[in-house]
N, C-alpha and C positions, 0 to 999 in steps of 0.2 A: 262098434256102435253103428247105429243106423238111424236115418231120418227119412221122413216121407219124401218122396220124389215127385216133384211137379216139374215136368220138362217137356220135351217136344211130344212125347207120347200122350201126356195129359192134355194137350191142346188138339189131339187128333191129327197130327202131321207125322209124315214119314221122316226117316233120317235125312234123306235127300232134300226134303222141303226145309227141314231145319237148317241144313248146311247152307242153302241158298238164302235163307234169312240172315244168316250170320255175315254173308258176303256184302250185305248192303251197308254202305259207309254211313257211319253215325256221327262223324266228327270227333274232336278231341273231348274226352269226358274223364272226370275224376271217378276212379272206381271201376275195376275190372270185374265184371259181375256175372252171375248166372241167373237164370229166371226163377229159380226156387231153391230148394234145399238139396243136399246130396247125401250119398252114403259112401263111407270111406272105412275100408278095412286095412289092418296093419300090413298085410301081405298082398293084397289085391291091387290091381292097376285100375283106376277109374278114369274114364275119358268123359270130359264135359264139353258140351257143345254150347257155344255162345250164340243164343238166339236173340236176346235183347239186352240192352246196356243200361237199363233203368232199375237198378237194384243195389243192395249194399255189398260190401266186401265179404269175403267168405273165409271160413275157418276150417282147418284140418287138425285132427289128432293123430299123432305118431307116437308109437311106442318107443321107449328108450332102447329097446333091444334092436331096433333097425340099425344095421351096419353100413359101411361104405357102399355105394352103388345102388342103394335102395331108392326106388321111385316114390317120391312124395306126391306128385300131382302131374296129371296129364291134361293138355289142352288141345282142342281142335279148332282150327281156323280155316276159313275159305276166304282167300284174298286174291283171287284172280282179277285182273291179269298181272298184278304186282307180286313181288317176292317180299313176304312179311319178315319182321324181325321181332323177337322176343327177347328182352334184356332184363337182367337182374340189376336194378340200380343200387340198392344198398340193403343191409341186413341190420336190424337192431334186436339185441346188442350185437356189435360187430363180431363176426366169426368166419371161419373158413369151412365151416361144415357143409355148405351148400355149393353145388357146382353151378355155373352159368347155365340157364336153360337151353336145352337143345331144341332145334326145330328141323323136322324132317317132312318130307312130302310123302303122303300115303293116299293113293287113290284119288288124287286131285284136291286133297285136303292136307293142310299143314298141321302136324301134330307136334306140340311142344311138351317137354318134360322137365320136371324139376326133380333132381336127384341129389342124394348125399355124396359128398366128396370122399376121397380115400382118407382124409384126416377126420372124418366125422366120428365123434364119440359122444352120443347123446347121453345126457345124464339129467334126469328130472330133478334130482336133489340139487344140482348146480344151477342149471338154467331150465326152466319149464315153459318158456314162451319165447318165440322169435317172430319178428315182423319182417316180411319180405316185400319190398316194393318193386313191382314189375311194370314194364312198359312194352306194349304191343304197338307196332308200326305197320300200317297197310297203306302204301302209297303216301298220300298227304294226310292221312287220318292217324292220329296218335291217341292211344288209349292207355291210361295208368291206372293200376289197381293195387290193392294191398292183400297179401296172402299171410294170414296169421297161423303159425304152427305152434300147436300145444304139444309138449313132450309129456307123455303119460309114464308114470312110474310102473315098472314091471318087476315085482318082487321075486319072481321065480325065474328070471333069466339067468343063464350061465354067464358068469363074468368073463370068461374066456370064450369069445364067439368069433364067427367069421372064419377067414382063411387060417388065421392063427391057431384056431382050435381044430381045424381039419387034420386029417392024418398026413396030407402032403405038407401042410404048414404054409406059412407066408413065404413066398419066393422072392429073393432079393438078388438082383444081378448087379455085379460090380466088375470094373475092369481090373485086370491084373497089375495096372500101374497105379492103383489107388495109393494114396499117401499112408504110410504106416501110422497106426495109432489114431486115425480120423474116424469120426462117427459115420456109420454106414446106413443105419436105419433107427427109426424111433417107434417104439411100440406103445401105442396109446390105449389105455384101458380105463373104463369109467371108475369113478370113485378116487379116494385119496389114501395115502398110507400103505399102498401095496408094495411088497418086496419081491424082486425078481432075481432069480439065480439060474445059471446054466448047469443043468444036472448031467448032461451027456458028457462022455469022455472026449477029450481033445488031445489024444496022444500022438506024438510024432511017430513015423516021419510023415504020416498023412497030413497031419495039421502042421503048418509052419510055425504056429505059435497059438496060444489060446486066444479065442474071442472073449470079450467081456461085455457085460451089461450093467448099467447102473440103475439107481432107484428111480430115475426119471424115464426109464425104458429106452435109453439110447444104447444101441449096439455098436461096439467100438472094434475097429480092425486090429488084427495082431500087431504087436510092436515090431515083428520082423517083416511085416508087409506080405503081399501076395504075388510078388514077382516070381514067375515060373510055375504058378499054380493054376494056369489056364485050363479051362474044361473040367476042373474039379468042382465037386458039389459038397458043401459041407452042411450037414444036418445038426441043429442045435436044438436040444430039448430045454425048454424054459419052464421053470416052476414059479407060478405067481401066488404068493400068499397074502390073503387079505385078513382083516381083523376077524375076531370071533371064531378062529379056527377054520375059516373057509379058505380054499385054494383051488386052483385050477392049473392045467398044464396046456402048453402049446408048442408048436414047431416053427422054427425059422430055418428056411433052406437059403443057403448062400451059394450063388453060382458065379464062378470066376470066369470072365469072358476075355478071350485074347484080344490083343490089339490088332485091328484089321490092317492088312497091307495095302488095300485099295481104299482111298477116301473119296468121299463125295465132295464135289467142287462146283463152283459157278464159273463159267467161262467168261461172262460179262462182269464189268466193274459196276460200282455203285453209280446210279444215274438218277436225275431228277425228271419227273413226269408232270406235265402241266395239262389240266383237263378244265373244261368250262364248268360253271356251277350249275347249269341247267340239265345235267345228266340225270336221268331217271334211275333209280335203284335197279341193280342188276346189269348195268352197263359195264362193258369191258374197259378196264383201265390199262392194264398191261399183262404180259405173260413172261414168267421167269422159267428158266431151264437149267438143270443141274446135271453134271455128269455122275454116273453111278448106276448101280444095278437095282431096278424096282424102286425108284426114288419116289418118296412122298413129301408133300409140302405142307407147312402150316406157319401161321403168323404168330410169332413169339413176342412181338412188341409193336404196338401196345396191346395189353390184355386187360379187359376184353376190348376188341376192336369193333366199334359200333358202325364205322363208316365203310370199311372194306372187308372183303373176305377173299380167301384163295382157294381154288379147287385143289383137293389133295393129290389128284393124280396128274392133271395137266399143268398145274401152276398158273392158271388164269386168275388175275386179280380183277374183282368187280366191286362195284359200289353196292352197299346194302342199305343205304339211307339217303334221303335228299341232302344235297350239298348247298342249300341256300345260305350264303354267307350272312345274310341279315338275321336269320334265325339261329345259325350255328357259326359264330365267328371263328371258333377254334378249328373249324374244318379248312380254313385257308391253307394251312400247312400241316401235313401229316408225315411223320417219318416212320416208315415201315421196316421192320426186320423180319425177313422170311427165313424159315430154317428148312433145309432139304436133308432128308435122312433116308436110309435103306429100310424098307419095310420090315425085313427080317433082322436087321441089325440097326436098331434105332440109335445106338451110340455113335455110329458112323455118320456124322452129319456135318453140314456146312451152313453158314449164315450169310445173308446178303442184305445190306442195308440200302434203301432208296427212299426218295422223298417225292411225295405227291402234292403238288401245288394246284390248288383250286383258284382259278381265275374267274373274277366276277364278270358278269354280263352287264355291260354299262347301261342302265336304265334310269338312274337318278343322279343329279348333280350332287357335288359335296355339300355336306351340311356343316355349318360353323356355329360355334357358341363362344362368345356372344355374337349376335348377328350385327352389332354395331359397336365399334370401338371408339369411345369417347373418354378422354382423360386430359388432365393438365399437369404439366411438369415445370418445376422452377428453371430459370435460366442457367442455374449453376449445376445442372444435372451433367455428370462426367460422360464423356464419349464411351459408348459401349453399354450403357445403362438400359436395362429392359424398360421400355415404355409401357407396353401392354402385351399380354399374351392371350391367345385364343386357341381354340381347338377345333380342328376340322376333321370330319370323318367322311368316308364314301360309303353310303348305304349299300351300294353294290358290292364293295370290297372293303370291309372295315380296316383291314391291315395293310391296304395298298399305300404306296407313296404318292403324295400329292405335290403338285408344283405351285409356288407362290410368286406373284409378281406385284410390285408396288408401283402404283400409278398416281402421280401428284396432279392435283387440280389447282390448288392455290397455296403458295405460289407455284407456278408451273414448273420451275426448275429448282426446286428446293433440294438441298443436299444435306439437310440437318438430320434427316431421318433415313433409316435404311431397314430393309427386311433381310434377316439372316436366320436361315433354318426355321422359317415360319414364325420368327419372334421379331417384333418391331423394336428397334433399337435406336439410341441416339448416335448419329453418325458424325456430327460436327459440333463445334463449340456453339452454344446458344448465347445470344446477347440481346439484352433489352435496353442498353445504355445509349441508344441512338434513336432519334425520332423514327417511328414506324418500324423499329426492329423487332418488337414483340409481336409475332405473328400468330395468326390462327391458321395452323396447317390443316388443309383438307386433302384428303387422298382416298384411295381405294386399294383394297387388296384383292387381287384376282387369283382365285383358287381353281387349278385345273386338276382333274383326275387323270389317271393313266388308262381309262377304258377306251373302247372304240365304239363310236366316235368319241373324242374327249368332250367332256361337259365341264362347265365353269360355274363358279359362284362368286359374286362380288360382295365384299365386306366393307362398307363405308368406314372411314377413319377421320376422327376429329381430334386434334391435339392442340391444346392452348398452352403457350409458353407464358408463365407468370413471372413478373419481376422479382428480383431479390435484392435487398439492400446490402450490397457488398462493400462499398467504400464509405469511409468517413469523410465529412466535409473538412476542407482545409482553407486556410487564409494566410496571407502574407503579413508579417509584422510590419507595422508602419509608425511614423512619428508625425504628430500634428503639433502645430504652434498656435498659440493664442495669446492675445493681449490681455494684460492683467485687468483692464477696465472693460473687458468684453461683456455685453449684456447677456442676461439668461436667454436661453433658446437659440444661442448662436450656433450655427453649423460649423463644426470643426473639420469634418471629413467623412469618408465612408469606409467601412470595412468590406472588402470584396471577397466573399466566400465562394469556393468552387467545389463542386461534387461531381465525381464521375458517374454517379448513378443518374438515370433519367427519371423525371425532368431535373435539369441540373440547377435550377433556381429555387428548388423547394427546401429553403433553408431559413431557419429562425435564429435571430441573434439575441444574445443576453449578455450582461456583465456579470461575471462569477465573483461573488462576495464584494467586500470593501464598502466604503461609505463615501467615495469620491463624488464631487458634484457634477457627474456626467451621466448621460443616458445614451443607449443605442436603440435605434428604431428596430423592432423585432422583424420587420419585413424587408427593409432595404439596407440595413446595416448603417445607417447614418448616425453619427456620433454628435450629440448636442450638448451644450453647457446648460447646467441647471441652476447653479448658483454663483455668487461672487467669488473671485480668485484673489489671492494674496500672495504677491511674488515674494514677500519677505518671509511668510510662513512656509510656503512650499513652492519650489520652482519647477518641479516636474512631477508627473503622475505615471505610474505603470498600471495599466488596466489589462485584465484577462478576458477577452471577449470569447464567449462560449457559442459554438455553432451547432445546431441540432437539426438534422434533416427529417423530412416527413414525406408521406405519399410516395414512397419509393419501394414499397414491398407490399406483397399480397396480404401480409399481416399488418393491419393499421397500427398496431402497438410496437412494431419493430422500428426502432430509431437507432441512429448512430450519431456520434458527436465528436467534435474536434474543437481546438482552441488556438488562439494566437494572442500575442501580446502587442498592445499599442502603447506608445509613449506620447504623453501631452506635455509639452514644454510651455511654461508661462514666460513670455517674452516682454521686453520693453517695460522696465520698472516704472510704474505709474506712481507718482507721489501722492500718497494718501495718508501721510503722518506729518503733522506740523512740528517745527523744531521746539525743543523745550530748553528753557535757559535755567541755569543753575548759578545763583539763585534767581528767582523770577522778580524779586524786589530788593533793592539796595537803598540805603540811606547813608550818606557820607557827609562829613564835615571837612572842608578843605580850607586851609590857611594859604591864600594865594599871595604871590609876590606881584607887585604892580609891574605891568609891562612884560610879563613872562608867561610862557605856556607851561601847563602842568598836566601830566597824565592822572586822570581822576580813578578810573577802574577799567577793567577788561570784562566785556560781556562774554560769557561762556555759555554757548549753547550747542545742543546736539539732538539727534534723533534716536531715541532709545531702540526703536524697532529696526533701524538701519544704522548701525555704528559705522559703517563704511562711508556714509554720507557726511562729508566735512566741508563742502562748498556752501557757504552762506553769504548773504548780502545784508549790511547793516545800514539803517538810515534813521536819522532823528526825526520823528513825525510830530512831536509836540513838546511844548514847554522851553524850547530854546529861544527865549527872547533875547534880542540884541545879539543874536548869533554869537554868544559867548562860548558855545561847545561845538566840537566837531568830532568826527569819527575817523580814525585811521585804522581801517579794518574793524577789528572788534574792540579797539582801544578807544575809550572816551577821553577826549582832551579838552582841557579848559584853556581858552585863549583870553589873556588880558591885554588888550591893545591900547589902553589909556596910559600914554606916556607923560602927559603933562597934567598939572592940577586943573580943576580940583579932583582929588581922588576920593572915592567913596570911603566913608568912615563907618557906615553901618553894614552889618552882614546882610546877605541876600540869599534867598532859597529858591532853587529851581527844581521843578518836577519834570523830569525829562522822560518821554515815551520813545523808546528805541524799537523800531520794527525790524525783526530778524526774518528773513525769507530765504527759501531755497534758491541757490544760484546754479544748480546743476541742470542737465539737459532734460530731466524728467519733468513732466507737466501732470497737473497744474502746479504752480509754484505756491505753496502753502506758507504761511508766516504766522508769527507769534509776536507779542509785544512785551518788552521788558521794562520795568519802571525803575527809574534811578532818581532818587531825591538828593540833590547836592546842596548843601549849606556852605556858601562862600563867605568867609570871614577875612576881611582886608588884612594885610600884613602890617604889623607894627614892630617898632624897634624892640619892644619888650618881649616880642615873641622870639624865643630863641631859635626856633627852627620851623620849617614848614611841616605841618602834620596832617594826616587824614584820618578822621575817626569813621569807622564803618559801622553801619547797622544793617544787617541783613534779615531777610524773612526765610525762615526754614523752607526747605523743599517741600515739606508736606502742606505748605500754604500756597500751593501752586494755583495761579488764577484759573478759574473755570474756562475751558475752551468750548465755545458754543459753535457747533457746525450747523449752518442752515441749508438744509437741502430743499431745494425747490422742486416740487413734484407738480406737474400739470396733468390735467385729465382731458382727454379728447373723446367726447361722447359720440355715439352713433347718430347719424342724421335723423333717424326716426325718434330718437330721444329728445333731441332739440326741438322738433315740432311739437311733441307732447308736452314738453316743459313750457313752451311759449303759449300754447292754448290754455294750460292750466294757470299760468301767471295772469293772463288776460282775464279769465274768469275770477281769479282771486281779487284782482284790482276792482273789477265791477262789483263784486260783493263788498269790498271794503268801502267803496264810494256810496254804496247804497246805505250802508250801516252809518257812516258819518253823517249822511244827509238826514237820516232818521234821528240821530242823536242831537243834531243842531235844531231840528224842528222841536224836539222835546225841550231843550234848553230855552228856546224863545218862548214857549209857553210858560215856562217857570218864571222867567223875568217879567212877563206880562202880569202875572198874578202876585208878584212880590210886594205891591203897594197895598194889598189888603191886609186887614188885621190878622195877625198870626197868633195862634194859640200854642201855649207850651204843651208839648207832648212828652209824655213819660215813656221813653224808649225801652226801658227794661225794668221790670219789677225787681224790687229789692228782695233777694232770697238769702237768708242767713246773715252772717256778719261780714261776708266778702262777696263781691260780685265782679263782674267783668262787662264793660260796655265798650263796644267797638264801633267805629263810624262816627257819624256827626251826632253830637249831643247838645241839646239846648238846655241851658241852666234854668232852674225854677226861679220864679219871680218871689221877691220879698213882699210880704203883705204890709206895705207902708204907704203913706200918703203920696210919696213921690213916684210910686209905681206907675201911674198913668203917664206922667211925663216921660218916664223912661221908656215906656212902650211907645209913645209917640216918637221919641228920638230914635227909636229903632227903625221907624218908617223912613227916616231920612238918612239912614246909615250909608256912607259912601264907600264902604269896603275897607277903609283904613282902620288900623288898630287904635283903640281908644285907651286913654290912661285909666287905670282902674280907680284912681282917686277921684275922678270926676263922677263916677257911678259907684259909690261904695256898696250899694245894696243890690245892684243888677249889673251883671257882666255878661257880655257875649263872648264866648270862647270857641276856639277851633283846636281840636286834639285828634291826632291821628294815632290811634293805638288804644290799648286798654286804660281805662280810668277806674281807680280803686274806690270803693265805698267803705268808709271808715266807721260809720255808725249806721244804725237801722233807721235813722230818720229819712225824710224825703230829700234832703239836700245832698249835693255832691260836694266832696272835699277834694279840692284841687291843689297842686303844689303852689306855693306862693311865688310872686314876682314873675308870673308867666301869663302872657295874654293869649287867650283862645278866641277864635272866631267860629261862631255857630251860624251856619246857614239853614234856613227853614226848609 
């Protein structure tokens, strides 16, 4: 195929001018380009001259009949005064069909070639397109480009081609010490489904045993091995059969090589070589030397080796690319394996491993991320915990070791943090349970590189230790004593809670459950009385005081609680129940002997709420006239001291009131009164015996005990002032009102002598009506009416007999008056006098 050529000649320049244009550095660009189109034949070698770099990637067409070693593309470069490099970065799809590009110097110009490898077997039916990414380096200028290889189908090609199809065949060299039955060679042919057979004779004694080949093209050594077959040559005819009746033949020649008596060796041991990173490409790094005849050298690892190369003859190792560690961090350490072998006997070889360390030239201080370490940790962080991590690198030498130093600022001698292997750790137990213990640690980390001269970077550090609520509050159980008659709001004592967390007094108090008449102050733990106590009902109380801490943790919702039990004992039994007598009322009839004493009855009293209270005092407080009765404890005794006549002949009744009071130490001394009615009947001879008739009142008729509690009120001073002013104003208003009322009454009295007229105060409606207030009775139309009217003028306010004025009456009624008829007269109840004021 051919395309129009627009190159240097089209621009009217000579070849030398074109090469000079190529030498001008253009910087790093994407796309390794030619200034125009090109012409490519399947067997011809085309040389392209890079004159400009502002164009697209190029394409080449290759026939699938091209075999191993065929040249695909040739490039010419002018890169003085540097030594250029041409690299094959990658192939898509991945394959081993392409050799690394070679670069040779020719007439002051570097010529690069792309060739097919020994394993190349192009097949357009399998893969018809390959993408090769190339990189050209000239000093500091790097250019990358893409080479597209299109594999063209060749329907007329011979399937067996190359050395295999030549008369001499493909030559294979193996040592006589090869392991029996191992694969020696793989025959690669395009297409699939080919069958391979060895058709030549393999008769002993020349052949130690038959060679074999399988369907994948692998040639296997005889099972007897090749020991003792040195210098022998075995020719094997191979028949390859394809589908559709097509086949071809080829030759494989196997040469057995003897084991050499003299071996190639390196006199020096493995060593490390250190070089600076500012070496230019082509600088000498080291030189290796091996014993042997006509020795050649090559680098066998890494392959490809883009940073170093070795001269095949003298073994001088040189740099082939810039060693700037900032752009190529992997160049810091390179492990090279050099192979030395005899030129005529390449199997006689030796290998030497050595390491090339590229040392950075110190130009930049270390760079750390993050540039500031700021964090907070709880006080319970265990020793050895990572506080924070950061990463520092040296731009001059990314893989170099850095030195770290921790410098404290506040507090100056803190030991709670440490720096270990570039990691900030907790070094000591942190504590926030003392005033000022929770500190803000400020420090800095000094990072030093290993360059010359050393350069440093300072990383500020800020670590805040936060409090943690670790401990629960506690208190000591206590016992308080209170009098039974203690007033509400009486202070009984205080619950002293303690907390090991700081601040130590951040405790709230409360009583857990129960309905006891006590309360605890939530802030200071003081226990107060809320209501009255009753020693008889309950002598002691057990309260659970709950303690809850607060403001002792970074999390405001984190609280701990504890509790303790306090006992409140009610002491000094205060007498608050009066005695009750059974029965409270007795009535007895006693037939008394004259001059003798007689036990009348026994007063039985007790306190139902306090059955243990038995001490009472008894005293007659009423009804004991003539001191006829006395008390001997609770026994009522009648004393008849009349020894001489006259003796009483009539019975006599005494109503005795007996006061029963507490006699114990408790105060106040409450009392009750029992009533005993005694009927004394004098003794007569007719009376056979002294007898007492009793009449008692059932206990359910117990007299009502009224307890008068005097409550006084002591107002505030301001209220007294307000009340005084208000009272004074009220009195002034009342005086004014009374004076006005008196003036009105005086005027009424002055006009009372004038003739009065009867006024109808309320109209009569229906059969019933209601009249309230002062009502004047109507006059009777009689001749005596005038005199009656005149007599009213001289009325002195006293009630008059109705019989004196049968037809005219002046009445006074406070309340409703009923109308009995529909006439104009009022019907009033009889025999009642009323006064009517005009």
